[in-house]
C-alpha positions in Angstrom: 0.0 0.0 0.0 1.4 3.4 -1.0 1.9 6.2 1.5 0.5 8.7 -1.0 2.0 11.3 -3.1 3.5 14.7 -2.6 1.7 17.9 -3.3 3.7 18.4 -6.5 2.8 14.9 -7.7 -0.9 15.4 -6.7 -0.9 18.6 -8.8 0.5 16.9 -11.8 -1.9 14.0 -11.5 -5.0 16.2 -11.1 -3.9 18.8 -13.7 -3.6 21.9 -11.5 -0.8 23.8 -10.0 0.6 23.5 -6.4 -0.6 27.1 -5.9 -4.1 26.1 -6.9 -4.2 23.2 -4.4 -3.1 25.5 -1.6 -5.8 28.0 -2.8 -8.4 25.2 -2.5 -7.2 24.4 0.9 -7.2 28.0 2.1 -10.9 28.2 1.0 -11.8 25.1 2.9 -12.5 23.0 -0.2 -9.8 20.4 0.3 -8.5 19.3 3.7 -4.8 19.2 4.3 -3.7 15.6 4.2 -1.8 13.7 6.9 2.0 13.9 7.2 4.3 10.9 6.8 7.0 10.0 9.2 9.3 12.5 7.5 6.9 15.3 8.1 5.8 15.6 4.5 2.1 15.8 3.6 0.9 12.9 1.5 -2.1 12.9 -0.7 -4.0 9.6 -0.9 -6.6 8.5 -3.5 -9.5 10.1 -1.6 -7.6 13.4 -1.6 -7.0 13.1 -5.3 -10.7 12.4 -5.9 -11.7 15.5 -4.0 -9.2 17.6 -5.9 -10.6 16.3 -9.2 -14.1 17.1 -8.1 -13.2 20.6 -7.0 -11.2 21.3 -10.1 -14.1 20.1 -12.3 -16.7 22.2 -10.6 -14.5 25.3 -10.5 -13.7 24.8 -14.2 -17.5 24.5 -14.9 -18.0 28.0 -13.5 -19.2 27.2 -10.0 -18.0 29.9 -7.6 -15.5 28.5 -5.0 -17.8 29.5 -2.2 -20.5 27.2 -3.5 -18.4 24.1 -4.2 -18.1 22.7 -0.7 -21.9 22.7 0.0 -22.4 20.9 -3.3 -19.8 18.2 -2.6 -20.8 17.8 1.0 -24.5 17.6 0.3 -26.7 14.5 -0.4 -27.2 13.3 -4.0 -30.4 15.3 -4.4 -28.8 18.5 -3.3 -25.9 17.8 -5.6 -28.2 17.3 -8.6 -30.2 20.4 -7.8 -27.1 22.5 -7.3 -25.8 21.5 -10.7 -29.1 22.5 -12.3 -28.7 26.0 -10.7 -25.1 26.2 -11.9 -26.2 25.2 -15.4 -28.9 27.9 -15.5 -26.4 30.5 -14.3 -24.0 29.5 -17.0 -26.7 29.7 -19.6 -27.5 33.2 -18.6 -23.8 34.1 -18.8 -23.5 32.6 -22.2 -26.5 34.6 -23.5 -24.9 37.7 -22.0 -21.6 37.0 -23.7 -23.3 36.3 -27.1 -25.1 39.6 -26.8 -21.8 41.4 -26.0 -20.2 39.7 -29.0 -23.1 40.9 -31.2 -22.6 44.4 -30.0 -18.9 44.3 -30.8 -19.7 43.1 -34.3 -22.2 45.9 -34.8 -19.7 48.5 -33.5 -17.5 47.6 -36.5 -20.2 49.5 -38.4 -19.5 52.7 -36.4 -22.1 54.4 -34.3 -25.1 52.7 -35.9 -25.4 50.2 -33.0 -26.0 53.2 -30.8 -29.1 54.3 -32.8 -32.6 52.9 -33.1 -33.9 51.5 -36.5 -35.6 54.8 -37.5 -32.4 56.7 -37.2 -30.4 54.0 -39.0 -32.9 54.2 -41.8 -32.1 57.9 -42.2 -28.4 57.1 -42.5 -29.3 54.4 -45.0 -31.0 56.9 -47.2 -28.1 59.3 -47.4 -25.8 57.5 -49.9 -28.6 57.5 -52.4 -29.0 61.3 -51.9 -25.4 61.9 -52.7 -23.9 62.3 -49.3 -20.3 61.2 -48.8 -19.1 58.6 -46.4 -17.7 61.4 -44.2 -21.0 63.2 -44.2 -22.8 60.0 -43.1 -20.3 59.5 -40.3 -20.8 63.1 -39.2 -24.6 62.7 -39.3 -24.4 59.4 -37.3 -22.3 61.0 -34.6 -24.7 64.0 -34.4 -27.7 61.7 -34.1 -26.0 59.8 -31.3 -25.4 63.0 -29.4 -28.9 64.3 -30.0 -30.4 61.1 -28.7 -28.1 61.2 -25.6 -28.6 64.9 -24.8 -32.4 65.3 -25.6 -33.9 61.8 -25.6 -37.4 63.1 -24.9 -37.4 65.0 -28.2 -35.4 62.6 -30.4 -38.4 61.2 -32.3 -39.6 64.7 -33.2 -36.1 65.6 -34.3 -35.9 62.5 -36.6 -39.3 63.5 -38.1 -37.8 66.9 -38.9 -34.8 65.3 -40.6 -37.1 63.0 -42.6 -39.1 66.0 -43.7 -36.0 67.7 -44.9 -34.6 64.7 -46.8 -37.9 64.7 -48.8 -37.0 68.1 -50.2 -34.3 67.9 -53.0 -33.5 71.6 -52.7 -33.0 71.3 -48.9 -30.8 68.2 -49.4 -28.6 70.2 -51.8 -28.4 73.0 -49.3 -27.3 70.7 -46.5 -24.6 69.1 -48.7 -23.3 72.5 -49.6 -23.3 73.6 -46.0 -21.4 70.6 -44.9 -18.8 71.1 -47.6 -18.0 74.4 -46.0 -16.6 72.6 -43.0 -13.4 72.1 -45.0 -13.1 75.8 -45.8 -10.9 78.2 -43.8 -12.7 80.4 -41.4 -12.0 83.5 -43.5 -13.0 81.9 -46.8 -14.9 84.5 -48.9 -17.5 81.9 -49.9 -18.8 81.7 -46.3 -20.7 85.0 -46.3 -22.7 84.4 -49.4 -23.4 80.9 -48.4 -24.7 82.1 -45.0 -27.1 84.5 -46.9 -28.3 81.6 -49.1 -28.8 79.2 -46.2 -30.6 81.8 -44.1 -32.9 82.7 -47.0 -33.7 79.0 -47.5 -34.8 78.6 -43.9 -36.6 81.9 -43.8 -38.6 80.8 -46.9 -39.6 77.5 -45.1 -38.9 77.5 -41.4 -40.3 74.0 -41.1 -37.0 72.7 -42.6 -35.0 74.2 -39.8 -34.3 71.4 -37.2 -35.3 72.5 -33.7 -34.3 71.1 -30.4 -37.5 71.6 -28.5 -36.7 68.8 -26.1 -34.1 71.0 -24.4 -36.4 73.9 -23.4 -37.6 72.4 -20.2 -34.2 71.5 -18.9 -32.2 73.6 -16.5 -29.0 72.8 -18.5 -30.7 73.1 -21.8 -28.5 75.9 -23.0 -25.3 73.9 -22.3 -26.7 70.8 -24.1 -27.8 72.9 -27.1 -24.3 74.5 -27.3 -22.7 71.0 -27.3 -25.0 69.9 -30.2 -24.8 73.1 -32.2 -21.0 73.2 -32.2 -20.2 69.5 -32.5 -17.4 68.9 -35.0 -16.4 72.6 -35.4 -12.9 72.1 -34.0 -12.1 69.9 -37.0 -14.0 72.0 -39.5 -13.1 75.7 -39.0 -15.5 77.0 -41.7 -18.5 75.7 -39.7 -17.9 78.0 -36.7 -18.2 81.2 -38.7 -20.9 79.9 -41.0 -23.1 78.8 -38.1 -22.7 82.1 -36.4 -23.6 84.0 -39.5 -26.6 81.9 -40.3 -27.9 82.3 -36.7 -27.4 86.0 -36.9 -29.3 86.4 -40.2 -32.1 84.2 -39.1 -32.6 86.1 -35.8 -32.5 89.4 -37.7 -35.4 88.1 -39.8 -37.3 87.1 -36.7 -36.7 83.3 -37.1 -35.7 81.5 -33.9 -32.4 79.8 -34.7 -31.4 76.7 -32.7 
């Protein structure tokens, strides 16, 4: 009859590390074995069986704190506990699958952060002649609008849908966005501001409004963040936006 094996041998037989065995012992999952006449602890077959059971349950996702009750319980408790563990693992798997799907969608930029109605607007834009950069900018803007004024987001989408149905408005928007690549002192900005202001004065319903911000104490701050998004990278927009707002207000049109 063998006197048992050392902790190193036990670790090798079971497929764990010595550190793991000691961790199991510190958590009360495995009892420390007896010592031999030389003072070394020796692991017998019962100890190895317990180590295999603990390793298997831990590898299956059972928290260490729940392993001892499972192993020390009667067969019915053992079976019921495994069912609970399986249900917990199923929930985790579903969560991980959902996270993976989100990561896959994120490869498509900000679209995953938007509801179907907003994504449908972005899907329309290539057919209307908007560039990939324009669509990226529009997507970022919609994400911000949704985050900063969720209560008015659907109304805002309705305004955009209305504007995209008007070919002249679409042309005006594309021209306005192209000005983002102009220098702030570009001489084309002044006449463009006149043209854009006249366009909205003629049909104020095409001017997107941010009504959802009016009831908020920090509405002005939120509106500033939305209005000036992207201007740092597009110097022409800062001056163009200011001129358009100035001309609209001079004509009595409230400019967001």
